C-alpha positions, 0 to 999 in steps of 0.5 A, a space after each residue: 922907573 922900577 928895575 926891569 924883570 927878566 923873563 927867567 926871573 919872572 918864570 922862577 917866581 911864577 913857579 913858586 906861587 903854587 907853594 904859597 898859602 895866603 890867609 885872606 881876612 876881611 869883608 867878603 861879598 857876593 856880586 849878583 848880576 841881573 841882566 836884560 834888555 832895555 827897549 823903553 822908559 817906564 811910564 811910572 818914572 823916568 827910568 829904564 825898564 829892564 826885560 829880564 834875560 838871566 842872572 849870575 853871581 861872582 864872589 867879590 871883596 875879600 873873596 875876590 882877593 882869594 879867588 885871584 890867589 887860587 887862580 894864580 896857583 896859590 892856596 887861599 883860606 878866607 876868614 870873613 864875617 857873614 850873616 846866616 842867610 841864603 847869600 852866605 850859603 851861596 858865597 861859601 859854595 862859590 868860594 869852594 868852587 873857586 878852590 878857596 877854603 872858607 872860614 866864615 863866621 856867621 852872625 844872625 844879626 848881620 846880612 851877608 854883603 851882597 851887591 846886586 847890579 842890574 845891567 843891560 845886554 851891553 854890560 851897562 849898569 842901570 842900578 845897584 842895590 846893596 844888602 849889608 850891615 857895616 857896623 864894626 864887629 865887637 864882643 864875641 864875634 870879634 873874638 871869634 874872628 881874632 881866634 880864627 886869624 891866629 889859628 889859620 895863620 899857623 901855616 900861612 905864607 902871607 896874610 892879606 887884609 881886605 878892608 871894605 869898611 863892612 865891619 870885619 876889620 877892627 883895630 883888634 883884628 888888625 893887631 892880631 894879623 900883624 902879630 901873627 905875621 911878625 911871629 911867623 915872619 911873613 908879610 902882612 899886606 893891606 888894601 886899605 880904607 882911610 878911616 881905618 889908617 890908624 889900624 894898620 900900623 906894622 903892616 909890611 905893605 899897604 896898597 892905596 889907590 891915589 884917591 885914598 893917598 890924596 885923602 890920607 896925605 891931604 894933597 893932590 896926586 897928579 904928577 910923579 913928584 906928587 905921587 912920591 910926596 903922598 906915598 912918603 906921607 901915607 907911609 909915615 902916617 900909617 906906620 907901615 913898611 911900604 906903600 904900593 899906590 895904584 894910580 889908574 891909567 898913570 900906573 903905580 908908585 912903589 915906596 919901600 925902605 930900599 926902593 922907590 919908583 914908578 911903572 906905567 899902567 900895563 892895561 891896553 884896554 879897560 872894560 871895568 876897573 871892578 876888583 882891580 885892587 884885589 888883583 894887585 894885592 893878591 899878586 903882590 902877596 903871592 909874589 912876596 911869599 914866593 920870594 920876590 923883592 918888592 919891586 919884582 912883586 910890584 911889576 907882576 902886580 901891575 901886569 896882572 891889573 892890566 889883564 884884570 881891568 880888560 874884563 867885565 866884573 871882578 876878574 882873576 888872572 892865571 900864571 900863563 896869562 901873567 907870564 904872557 903879558 910880561 913877555 909882551 911888555 918886555 918886547 915893547 
């Protein structure tokens, strides 16, 4: 088990979150929900007929990471690639409403990644339609992203790479982020995708889920001993400083140069795990930027994830909610 976090220490870290500026770089998305009632099956095919009631949208992917940052009191700048379409304008407007500074790089040849979910009145998903172009950026567009990372990192307290394999994160973009982090002596955190594992060398912390760790380590992860082994293989293979493995209802496993251990899952009920990884990495980045140790940041991130998964869709957590959850946890 990781060492406990005293309430007064948690409050001190939380008080420092508002002084942080997190640069988020990655694949921003628009999550659109079309909701309605299902009362019959279509005569045309064995599928439910959804009677439209309302629609809404939320910001997802890297934008949800940035939203978690602002909800917890930090400042967030988001560097992302979008299309030059209506979804890009909607995403930028929603980001500003969430207190995020969008530094979007539009490209007419791409679509803004949009996930349209058709859901029932009980939040049961019926279908999903994805709009996206996931080819890696290159040429002038890649150079524009690199330049934006270098410019926006100039006053950042931490850098988060949110990689969803939608094309924004390339080896060159990742090298620019790591170099900026090293130059400013600030942490660089990565929410990874395994096909890009060789891109992440030099990152401070990488946050794979246990499925990603299993693939990278070529071993299953069911027990704490297996989690320990997979984290060590992942850390060596990715050449990063530390690994925070999220294990769903089994909690987390943290491996750093001077700390190693687990925490049980903090969730008391699970409604939707969508975006839980975004909450984890945002809380880790803010906490480290506010002066927390790796173990302290991991405890805060674990509690924040427990709050987020109790809500439907991509969710955010406030400092008051996080401190309250920590107090409940400390009191058993």
